[in-house]
N, C-alpha and C positions, 0 to 999 in steps of 0.2 A: 579606670578605662573604660568612657564610653565612645562609642564609634559614631559617627554621624553618617549614617548611610542614605545615599541618597535613589530615590525608586525612579526606574529608567522610564519613561513615558513611550508607550510601544502604537506606532498608529500604522496599521493595517489597511492597504485600498486595494482592488482589482485591478491589474492593470487592462487595457484597454481591449489584448488578443486575449483574454482570459476566458478558459472554458473548462465546462466539468466534464467526464468522458468515465465511462464503468467500464472495470476491468475484471476478468476474474481468470486470469491468467498474469502471474508476474514471474521473470527472471532476473536473476540475479547476476552481475557480471563482477567482479571484484580484480581490481592490480593496486599496484602501492601505493596511488596518486588517490583513486578515488573508487567509489560503489556506482555501480549503472543499474536502475530500475528498470527494465522493459516490459510494459503493461501490452496486454493485448486481451482479444476476445477470443476463447476455447468453442466450439461449436464441435458436434458430433451427428452425422449420419445413423450410427451406429456404435456401439461399444467397440467394435475391433480397430476403428480410426476415429483421431482428435485431430482436429483441425485448427490452428490458432494463427488470427493473425495480428501482428503486434502495432499498433500504433500510436504509443510514447516511450520514449525513455527520458528520463531523469538521471542529471549525475547528482552524486553526494560527495563532498569530504568524508573521509573515514569519522571526524567528529561529529558530523552532521548524520552519518547512517547511526551512528551510538545512542545520538540523541532520538532519532526516531526510533529506532530499538526501543531506549527509555520507553518513551509515550506510549509508542504501540501497546506494550506491556501493560502499563499501568490501566489504557484505557481497555484491553481485553480481558484484564480481571475486572475490571468493574462492569462491563458487558454481564461477562459470566456470573459473576453474582448476582445481578438484577432478573438475569434470560436463563440463566444455568451453560453447563460446561459443553464447550466446541468438540466436539468430536471431529479427526482429521481422517478419521477411518472410510475411505470407500463404500456404497452403497449399493452398486450397484446403478449408478443413477447416468443418466445420457446427457451431455450436456446438450442444450437446447439450441435447435436448428433455425438459423437466420437471427435476425437484429436480436438484441435484447434491451428492454424500453424501461 
């Protein structure tokens, strides 16, 4: 019983309004219909106050959110294997003030 599997051709192109942005903050909002990822820039003048300026929001279906979770997990595992374990514990770092380039 041999199956004839066709390989799907995937074409990726940048839309005319495509842009790249940096985010060091992300908030996740969940509803029964979708996941919303809100990206922003966090900055701080002092350890007591953090300011976040949100600049982009991306809505994903629950299926796409799970696919993103899977691909991020795979890529983080590869990153840690190459560069060492990432630690999420704060170390008293102050967020940079002003724009980050």
